[in-house]
N, CA, C and O atoms as a DFTB+ gen file, in Angstrom:
604 C
 N C O
     1  1      63.641     109.066     120.129
     2  2      63.951     109.249     118.890
     3  2      64.832     108.298     118.347
     4  3      65.867     108.016     118.951
     5  1      64.497     107.692     117.114
     6  2      65.273     106.727     116.441
     7  2      66.250     107.133     115.283
     8  3      65.954     108.002     114.462
     9  1      67.375     106.479     115.275
    10  2      68.313     106.845     114.144
    11  2      68.558     105.626     113.307
    12  3      68.481     104.504     113.809
    13  1      68.807     105.788     112.233
    14  2      68.938     105.070     111.626
    15  2      70.298     104.488     111.533
    16  3      71.050     105.426     111.800
    17  1      71.158     103.205     111.243
    18  2      72.311     102.924     111.348
    19  2      72.770     104.006     110.874
    20  3      72.352     104.809     110.040
    21  1      74.124     103.898     111.812
    22  2      75.380     104.576     111.562
    23  2      75.637     106.180     112.570
    24  3      74.599     106.440     113.178
    25  1      76.436     106.917     112.754
    26  2      76.641     107.920     113.314
    27  2      75.772     108.974     113.177
    28  3      75.505     109.262     112.010
    29  1      75.336     109.529     113.905
    30  2      74.105     110.711     113.566
    31  2      74.494     112.058     112.687
    32  3      73.835     112.891     112.064
    33  1      75.654     111.884     112.907
    34  2      76.233     113.333     112.350
    35  2      76.717     113.432     110.604
    36  3      76.380     114.156     109.667
    37  1      77.640     112.333     110.769
    38  2      78.637     112.084     109.910
    39  2      78.407     110.238     109.042
    40  3      78.039     109.206     109.603
    41  1      78.752     110.418     107.717
    42  2      78.794     109.310     106.743
    43  2      79.969     108.056     107.275
    44  3      81.155     108.308     107.484
    45  1      79.479     106.994     107.396
    46  2      80.642     106.176     107.676
    47  2      81.788     106.022     106.834
    48  3      82.625     105.191     107.188
    49  1      81.982     106.694     105.751
    50  2      82.955     106.549     104.865
    51  2      83.963     107.648     105.924
    52  3      85.012     107.191     106.379
    53  1      83.730     108.449     106.107
    54  2      84.711     109.320     106.892
    55  2      84.986     108.821     108.450
    56  3      85.274     109.565     109.387
    57  1      84.842     107.520     108.492
    58  2      85.446     106.803     109.808
    59  2      87.080     107.314     109.717
    60  3      87.568     107.536     108.609
    61  1      87.757     107.455     110.768
    62  2      89.509     107.556     110.796
    63  2      89.967     105.989     110.858
    64  3      89.362     105.119     111.485
    65  1      91.296     105.776     109.994
    66  2      91.844     105.002     110.303
    67  2      92.423     104.420     111.502
    68  3      93.435     104.854     112.052
    69  1      91.620     103.242     111.951
    70  2      91.600     102.614     113.229
    71  2      93.131     102.073     113.526
    72  3      93.353     101.763     114.696
    73  1      94.158     101.938     112.620
    74  2      95.293     101.163     112.488
    75  2      96.047     102.345     112.567
    76  3      97.119     101.920     112.996
    77  1      96.166     103.510     112.432
    78  2      97.277     104.597     112.161
    79  2      97.684     104.933     113.331
    80  3      97.538     104.210     114.317
    81  1      98.420     106.444     113.349
    82  2      99.159     106.655     114.753
    83  2      98.102     107.012     115.986
    84  3      98.594     107.388     117.049
    85  1      96.874     106.918     115.882
    86  2      95.981     107.248     116.637
    87  2      95.146     105.611     117.125
    88  3      94.043     105.600     117.671
    89  1      95.765     104.612     116.866
    90  2      95.151     103.116     116.912
    91  2      94.991     103.181     118.597
    92  3      93.946     102.698     119.033
    93  1      95.749     103.624     119.370
    94  2      95.710     103.443     121.219
    95  2      94.453     103.945     121.532
    96  3      93.645     103.310     122.211
    97  1      94.159     105.496     120.889
    98  2      93.173     106.325     121.098
    99  2      91.816     105.291     120.840
   100  3      90.950     104.866     121.605
   101  1      92.075     105.108     119.388
   102  2      90.930     103.899     119.006
   103  2      90.195     102.583     119.702
   104  3      89.030     102.304     119.985
   105  1      91.734     101.790     119.856
   106  2      91.277     101.020     120.634
   107  2      90.579     101.105     122.391
   108  3      89.727     100.439     122.979
   109  1      91.432     102.254     122.778
   110  2      90.568     102.461     124.341
   111  2      89.222     102.705     124.225
   112  3      88.427     102.466     125.134
   113  1      88.883     103.222     123.036
   114  2      87.446     104.174     122.704
   115  2      86.241     102.955     122.431
   116  3      85.025     103.082     122.582
   117  1      87.212     101.403     121.855
   118  2      85.989     100.593     121.647
   119  2      86.033      99.825     122.630
   120  3      85.528      98.705     122.550
   121  1      86.548     100.192     123.585
   122  2      86.937      99.282     125.033
   123  2      85.991     100.189     126.236
   124  3      85.863      99.944     127.435
   125  1      85.466     101.187     125.504
   126  2      84.630     102.044     126.595
   127  2      85.612     103.043     127.307
   128  3      85.184     103.691     128.263
   129  1      86.938     103.199     126.875
   130  2      87.925     103.887     128.115
   131  2      88.699     105.384     126.837
   132  3      88.896     105.437     125.623
   133  1      88.908     106.348     128.003
   134  2      89.737     107.232     127.165
   135  2      90.784     107.296     127.410
   136  3      91.214     107.729     128.479
   137  1      91.573     106.811     126.323
   138  2      92.977     106.963     126.827
   139  2      93.884     107.661     126.105
   140  3      93.964     107.371     124.911
   141  1      94.825     108.798     126.684
   142  2      95.904     109.776     125.936
   143  2      97.160     109.456     125.823
   144  3      97.756     108.477     126.272
   145  1      97.602     110.500     125.083
   146  2      99.511     109.988     125.061
   147  2      99.929     111.078     126.119
   148  3      99.688     112.274     126.286
   149  1     100.618     110.173     126.711
   150  2     101.782     111.240     127.814
   151  2     103.041     110.897     126.918
   152  3     103.292     110.282     125.881
   153  1     103.943     111.913     128.262
   154  2     105.263     111.473     128.120
   155  2     105.715     110.719     128.930
   156  3     105.451     111.086     130.075
   157  1     106.571     109.364     128.843
   158  2     107.036     108.468     129.429
   159  2     107.692     108.426     130.049
   160  3     107.787     107.435     130.773
   161  1     108.535     109.460     130.141
   162  2     109.469     110.181     131.151
   163  2     108.946     111.181     132.203
   164  3     108.841     110.886     133.394
   165  1     108.696     112.115     131.801
   166  2     107.899     112.841     132.569
   167  2     106.556     113.546     132.587
   168  3     106.271     114.708     132.876
   169  1     105.785     112.487     132.185
   170  2     104.239     112.850     132.518
   171  2     103.104     113.532     132.017
   172  3     101.884     113.416     132.133
   173  1     104.040     114.421     131.309
   174  2     103.666     115.895     130.406
   175  2     102.894     115.208     129.122
   176  3     103.298     114.483     128.213
   177  1     101.187     115.934     129.556
   178  2     100.144     115.275     128.656
   179  2     100.718     115.600     127.079
   180  3     101.376     116.641     127.062
   181  1     100.621     115.012     125.921
   182  2     101.302     115.276     125.029
   183  2     100.127     115.384     123.688
   184  3      99.092     114.724     123.778
   185  1     100.335     116.103     122.683
   186  2      99.158     116.655     121.477
   187  2      99.279     114.993     120.802
   188  3     100.195     114.172     120.836
   189  1      97.842     114.958     120.171
   190  2      97.581     113.305     119.828
   191  2      98.473     112.337     119.171
   192  3      98.619     111.118     119.268
   193  1      99.129     113.443     118.337
   194  2      99.823     113.048     117.185
   195  2     101.437     112.861     117.411
   196  3     102.169     112.333     116.573
   197  1     101.849     113.345     118.598
   198  2     103.343     114.131     119.001
   199  2     103.995     112.864     119.737
   200  3     103.417     112.340     120.689
   201  1     105.452     112.310     119.163
   202  2     105.855     110.992     119.719
   203  2     106.868     111.515     120.391
   204  3     107.396     110.644     121.082
   205  1     107.518     112.845     120.528
   206  2     108.711     113.493     121.391
   207  2     107.983     114.548     122.092
   208  3     107.092     115.277     121.656
   209  1     108.586     114.498     123.409
   210  2     108.042     115.028     124.538
   211  2     109.011     116.345     124.395
   212  3     110.241     116.306     124.341
   213  1     107.900     117.929     124.326
   214  2     109.199     118.784     123.995
   215  2     109.786     119.495     125.047
   216  3     110.531     120.442     124.795
   217  1     109.378     118.926     126.966
   218  2     109.694     118.751     128.078
   219  2     111.363     118.374     128.205
   220  3     112.412     118.938     128.515
   221  1     110.957     117.245     127.823
   222  2     111.972     116.652     128.245
   223  2     112.914     115.504     126.893
   224  3     114.106     115.247     127.058
   225  1     112.289     115.069     125.912
   226  2     112.649     114.008     125.166
   227  2     112.157     112.783     125.083
   228  3     112.517     111.973     124.229
   229  1     111.143     112.523     126.127
   230  2     110.809     111.259     126.251
   231  2     109.947     110.823     125.518
   232  3     109.454     111.728     124.844
   233  1     109.310     109.357     125.228
   234  2     108.400     108.857     123.889
   235  2     107.364     109.534     124.537
   236  3     107.243     110.377     125.426
   237  1     106.508     108.736     123.629
   238  2     105.022     108.503     124.201
   239  2     104.534     107.190     124.982
   240  3     105.142     106.121     125.029
   241  1     103.560     107.435     125.459
   242  2     102.738     106.329     126.567
   243  2     101.714     106.865     126.574
   244  3     101.529     108.005     127.001
   245  1     100.753     106.019     126.030
   246  2      99.438     106.074     126.183
   247  2      98.516     105.689     127.388
   248  3      98.373     104.467     127.419
   249  1      97.779     106.398     128.489
   250  2      97.233     105.921     129.400
   251  2      96.088     106.104     129.390
   252  3      95.688     106.800     128.457
   253  1      95.247     105.688     130.192
   254  2      93.834     105.836     130.562
   255  2      93.758     107.294     131.215
   256  3      94.798     107.743     131.697
   257  1      92.609     108.050     131.259
   258  2      92.006     109.229     131.809
   259  2      90.796     109.569     131.811
   260  3      89.952     109.314     130.952
   261  1      90.652     110.290     133.000
   262  2      89.032     110.057     133.316
   263  2      88.599     110.860     132.279
   264  3      89.064     111.942     131.922
   265  1      87.579     110.180     131.781
   266  2      86.359     111.080     130.726
   267  2      85.916     111.869     131.014
   268  3      84.768     111.678     131.416
   269  1      86.408     113.248     131.041
   270  2      85.861     114.544     131.648
   271  2      86.888     115.776     131.198
   272  3      88.081     115.803     130.898
   273  1      85.740     116.882     131.307
   274  2      86.714     117.830     131.314
   275  2      86.054     119.411     131.112
   276  3      84.824     119.421     131.151
   277  1      86.661     120.637     130.919
   278  2      85.595     122.047     130.366
   279  2      86.226     122.608     129.560
   280  3      87.414     122.771     129.284
   281  1      84.627     123.093     128.953
   282  2      84.679     123.304     127.371
   283  2      85.311     124.798     127.317
   284  3      84.841     125.763     127.919
   285  1      86.302     124.812     126.602
   286  2      87.189     125.600     126.073
   287  2      86.503     126.675     125.124
   288  3      86.242     127.808     125.528
   289  1      86.344     126.420     124.371
   290  2      84.972     127.141     123.180
   291  2      83.854     126.336     122.563
   292  3      83.688     125.169     122.918
   293  1      83.321     126.724     121.939
   294  2      82.225     126.223     121.116
   295  2      82.170     126.780     120.022
   296  3      82.232     128.009     119.995
   297  1      82.002     125.825     118.479
   298  2      81.335     126.578     117.295
   299  2      80.314     125.753     117.242
   300  3      80.126     124.649     117.753
   301  1      79.472     126.637     116.340
   302  2      78.206     126.099     115.426
   303  2      78.410     125.950     114.063
   304  3      78.665     127.001     113.476
   305  1      78.368     124.870     113.348
   306  2      78.498     125.154     111.914
   307  2      77.187     124.707     111.560
   308  3      76.289     124.018     112.045
   309  1      77.423     125.351     110.549
   310  2      75.781     125.641     109.407
   311  2      76.271     124.971     108.065
   312  3      75.415     124.439     107.358
   313  1      77.426     124.962     107.718
   314  2      77.636     124.187     106.477
   315  2      77.594     122.680     106.572
   316  3      78.231     121.919     107.301
   317  1      76.772     122.467     105.740
   318  2      76.094     120.875     105.269
   319  2      76.573     120.283     104.094
   320  3      76.579     120.994     103.089
   321  1      77.048     118.920     103.994
   322  2      78.236     118.703     102.295
   323  2      76.836     117.290     102.424
   324  3      76.702     116.395     103.259
   325  1      76.094     117.612     101.333
   326  2      75.173     116.481     101.131
   327  2      75.719     115.031     100.814
   328  3      76.521     114.862      99.897
   329  1      75.236     113.932     101.642
   330  2      76.107     112.781     101.225
   331  2      77.048     112.762     102.254
   332  3      77.216     111.588     102.581
   333  1      77.681     113.453     102.862
   334  2      78.694     113.489     104.190
   335  2      78.094     113.711     105.598
   336  3      78.134     112.916     106.537
   337  1      77.625     114.732     105.574
   338  2      77.142     115.225     106.534
   339  2      75.692     114.675     107.083
   340  3      74.932     115.587     106.756
   341  1      75.190     114.037     107.502
   342  2      73.882     113.381     107.537
   343  2      72.602     114.380     108.549
   344  3      71.507     113.902     108.842
   345  1      73.095     115.950     109.000
   346  2      72.111     116.449     109.553
   347  2      71.976     117.779     108.438
   348  3      72.654     118.157     107.483
   349  1      70.502     118.347     109.224
   350  2      70.533     119.193     108.136
   351  2      70.498     120.628     109.082
   352  3      70.628     121.733     108.555
   353  1      70.374     120.508     110.024
   354  2      70.604     121.501     111.263
   355  2      71.941     121.573     111.839
   356  3      72.697     120.620     112.034
   357  1      72.146     122.764     112.081
   358  2      73.643     123.280     112.520
   359  2      73.938     122.238     113.991
   360  3      73.103     122.229     114.896
   361  1      75.013     121.530     114.058
   362  2      75.458     120.834     114.555
   363  2      76.800     121.589     115.446
   364  3      77.288     122.657     115.077
   365  1      77.219     120.930     116.505
   366  2      78.450     121.970     117.511
   367  2      79.745     121.211     117.433
   368  3      79.609     119.989     117.500
   369  1      80.881     121.630     117.315
   370  2      81.929     121.418     117.400
   371  2      82.567     122.190     118.429
   372  3      82.591     123.418     118.349
   373  1      83.289     121.326     119.767
   374  2      83.505     121.672     120.952
   375  2      84.739     121.379     121.232
   376  3      85.164     120.224     121.206
   377  1      85.564     122.580     121.581
   378  2      86.868     122.140     122.559
   379  2      87.114     122.184     123.746
   380  3      87.139     123.206     124.432
   381  1      87.382     120.747     124.209
   382  2      87.012     120.328     125.651
   383  2      88.570     120.562     125.924
   384  3      89.313     120.016     125.108
   385  1      89.052     121.144     126.742
   386  2      90.499     120.605     127.692
   387  2      89.926     119.641     128.867
   388  3      89.098     119.745     129.772
   389  1      90.779     118.680     128.385
   390  2      90.517     117.479     129.863
   391  2      91.061     117.951     130.498
   392  3      91.827     118.911     130.410
   393  1      90.406     116.672     132.100
   394  2      91.091     117.350     133.228
   395  2      92.324     116.187     133.020
   396  3      92.914     115.975     134.079
   397  1      92.613     115.732     132.356
   398  2      94.310     115.108     131.938
   399  2      95.245     116.126     131.352
   400  3      96.437     115.821     131.360
   401  1      94.801     117.614     130.701
   402  2      95.510     118.364     130.479
   403  2      95.520     118.252     129.148
   404  3      96.466     118.926     128.738
   405  1      94.848     117.654     128.108
   406  2      95.012     117.423     126.808
   407  2      93.459     117.920     126.463
   408  3      92.424     117.698     127.090
   409  1      93.707     118.779     125.062
   410  2      92.809     119.113     124.608
   411  2      92.189     118.524     123.308
   412  3      92.900     117.871     122.543
   413  1      91.103     118.708     123.093
   414  2      90.422     117.702     122.263
   415  2      88.959     118.230     121.532
   416  3      87.873     118.558     122.011
   417  1      89.434     118.153     120.260
   418  2      88.264     118.716     119.524
   419  2      87.253     117.585     118.963
   420  3      87.649     116.708     118.195
   421  1      85.770     117.686     119.458
   422  2      84.948     116.796     118.970
   423  2      83.401     117.472     119.226
   424  3      83.203     118.546     119.793
   425  1      82.354     116.569     118.664
   426  2      80.951     117.043     118.559
   427  2      80.340     116.248     120.036
   428  3      81.066     115.992     120.997
   429  1      79.024     115.969     119.977
   430  2      78.258     115.610     120.526
   431  2      77.951     114.056     120.546
   432  3      78.306     113.639     119.444
   433  1      77.540     113.201     121.170
   434  2      76.989     111.884     121.018
   435  2      75.681     111.776     120.578
   436  3      75.396     110.625     120.249
   437  1      74.799     112.576     120.460
   438  2      73.899     112.602     119.955
   439  2      73.357     114.122     119.336
   440  3      73.814     114.989     120.082
   441  1      72.536     114.745     118.223
   442  2      71.759     115.726     117.783
   443  2      71.445     116.825     119.312
   444  3      70.738     116.339     120.195
   445  1      71.756     117.611     119.418
   446  2      71.361     118.792     120.114
   447  2      70.765     119.999     120.063
   448  3      71.477     120.562     119.232
   449  1      70.128     120.607     120.312
   450  2      69.109     121.932     120.378
   451  2      70.132     122.950     121.193
   452  3      70.225     124.165     121.015
   453  1      70.745     122.278     121.971
   454  2      71.440     123.387     122.877
   455  2      72.755     122.840     123.394
   456  3      72.995     121.905     124.157
   457  1      73.724     123.900     122.602
   458  2      75.156     123.352     123.158
   459  2      75.812     123.650     124.407
   460  3      75.431     124.639     125.031
   461  1      76.570     123.068     124.774
   462  2      77.582     123.265     126.135
   463  2      77.928     124.654     125.959
   464  3      78.028     125.227     124.874
   465  1      78.150     125.294     127.420
   466  2      78.603     126.577     126.830
   467  2      79.989     126.505     127.909
   468  3      80.179     125.742     128.857
   469  1      81.065     127.873     127.234
   470  2      82.228     127.663     127.483
   471  2      82.397     127.645     129.064
   472  3      81.551     128.242     129.729
   473  1      83.093     127.212     129.486
   474  2      83.279     126.996     131.290
   475  2      82.902     125.810     131.719
   476  3      83.330     125.184     132.689
   477  1      81.865     125.447     130.757
   478  2      80.729     124.371     131.532
   479  2      81.520     123.014     131.394
   480  3      82.208     122.786     130.399
   481  1      81.377     122.028     132.550
   482  2      82.196     120.641     133.158
   483  2      81.335     119.601     131.983
   484  3      80.158     119.914     131.807
   485  1      81.796     118.554     131.288
   486  2      81.199     118.039     130.648
   487  2      81.838     116.585     130.657
   488  3      83.069     116.591     130.634
   489  1      81.307     115.504     130.682
   490  2      81.511     114.455     130.945
   491  2      81.484     114.161     129.135
   492  3      80.721     114.693     128.328
   493  1      82.772     112.964     128.803
   494  2      82.524     112.272     127.861
   495  2      82.238     110.603     127.554
   496  3      82.179     109.633     128.308
   497  1      82.104     110.746     126.190
   498  2      81.734     108.888     125.792
   499  2      82.209     108.789     124.868
   500  3      83.316     109.249     124.590
   501  1      81.279     107.971     123.938
   502  2      81.969     107.898     122.247
   503  2      80.183     107.434     121.627
   504  3      79.140     106.892     121.996
   505  1      80.842     108.132     120.431
   506  2      79.873     107.740     119.205
   507  2      81.007     107.091     118.345
   508  3      82.220     107.113     118.551
   509  1      80.236     106.451     117.228
   510  2      80.354     105.798     116.366
   511  2      80.613     105.912     114.942
   512  3      79.599     105.646     114.297
   513  1      81.588     106.206     114.246
   514  2      81.534     106.232     112.679
   515  2      82.422     105.061     112.086
   516  3      83.616     104.784     112.190
   517  1      81.128     104.367     111.282
   518  2      81.421     103.436     110.567
   519  2      81.767     102.301     111.519
   520  3      80.741     101.768     111.941
   521  1      83.191     101.614     112.119
   522  2      83.530     100.645     112.819
   523  2      84.625     101.454     114.128
   524  3      85.514     100.902     114.777
   525  1      84.272     102.585     114.184
   526  2      85.685     103.284     114.604
   527  2      84.845     104.149     116.279
   528  3      84.225     105.195     116.089
   529  1      84.896     103.834     117.095
   530  2      84.329     104.544     118.268
   531  2      85.295     105.517     118.209
   532  3      86.411     105.387     117.706
   533  1      84.663     106.879     118.943
   534  2      85.276     108.146     118.654
   535  2      84.919     108.746     120.003
   536  3      83.832     108.362     120.433
   537  1      85.677     109.718     120.872
   538  2      85.225     110.170     121.817
   539  2      84.419     111.523     121.414
   540  3      84.822     112.320     120.567
   541  1      82.868     111.688     122.369
   542  2      82.049     112.774     122.202
   543  2      81.741     113.104     123.268
   544  3      81.963     112.357     124.221
   545  1      80.989     114.617     123.469
   546  2      81.069     115.246     125.031
   547  2      79.557     114.625     124.846
   548  3      78.855     114.667     123.836
   549  1      79.172     113.845     126.545
   550  2      77.681     113.304     126.544
   551  2      76.921     114.055     127.056
   552  3      77.117     114.420     128.216
   553  1      75.689     114.554     126.224
   554  2      74.238     115.164     126.173
   555  2      73.431     114.389     126.892
   556  3      73.070     113.276     126.509
   557  1      73.037     114.995     128.149
   558  2      72.107     114.335     128.859
   559  2      70.752     114.734     128.093
   560  3      70.415     115.646     127.338
   561  1      70.090     113.511     128.704
   562  2      68.906     113.413     127.747
   563  2      68.103     114.229     127.801
   564  3      68.409     114.964     128.740
   565  1      67.212     114.562     127.334
   566  2      66.146     116.027     126.840
   567  2      64.923     115.845     127.823
   568  3      64.370     114.746     127.871
   569  1      64.407     117.083     128.749
   570  2      63.477     116.866     129.327
   571  2      62.202     117.101     128.722
   572  3      62.286     117.028     127.496
   573  1      61.227     117.316     129.075
   574  2      59.778     117.345     127.981
   575  2      60.249     118.836     127.364
   576  3      59.966     119.142     126.206
   577  1      60.754     119.439     127.965
   578  2      60.470     121.080     127.100
   579  2      61.935     121.089     126.482
   580  3      61.991     122.065     125.735
   581  1      62.899     120.543     126.485
   582  2      64.110     120.667     125.968
   583  2      63.696     119.975     124.213
   584  3      63.308     118.807     124.175
   585  1      63.786     120.583     123.184
   586  2      63.100     119.985     121.738
   587  2      65.043     119.453     121.035
   588  3      66.079     120.115     121.089
   589  1      64.825     118.220     120.527
   590  2      66.170     118.027     120.142
   591  2      65.973     118.026     118.281
   592  3      65.019     117.686     117.581
   593  1      67.210     118.518     117.965
   594  2      67.224     118.531     116.247
   595  2      67.110     117.075     115.865
   596  3      67.520     116.253     116.685
   597  1      66.592     116.644     114.692
   598  2      66.345     115.618     113.848
   599  2      67.179     115.594     112.591
   600  3      67.067     116.417     111.683
   601  1      68.101     114.487     112.615
   602  2      68.696     114.104     111.345
   603  2      68.193     113.707     110.410
   604  3      68.867     113.433     109.416
């Protein structure tokens, strides 16, 4: 299957600002690394846009983490926004609890006909929207009996 230029799911105009508060996440992703925020004092995982640790008052420090986790929840989205959403078939939105202790909501690296199940261990990779790399659930290449949805 071949894809046109750009992300498989959303239009390039929906790319996040790579220079905002999540710049370390996007810089790491551009280098093929998953980096997440931790407390610089007690090492507690922090929320993506959290600047002060709730546990001890420490500040944020971004660290490289293993790109793996467990599916906590999955939603199949059927809504389409012409011009913004590039696919016509339903697509998954996946809540992954990373092995680092963080929770991240994302989709897959490419269109799929079967989404991962709750409790399934998944690996993360990256997809690109505009010029910004974003974490996404890695989907194994389909075998001959697995059909993909098309954008």
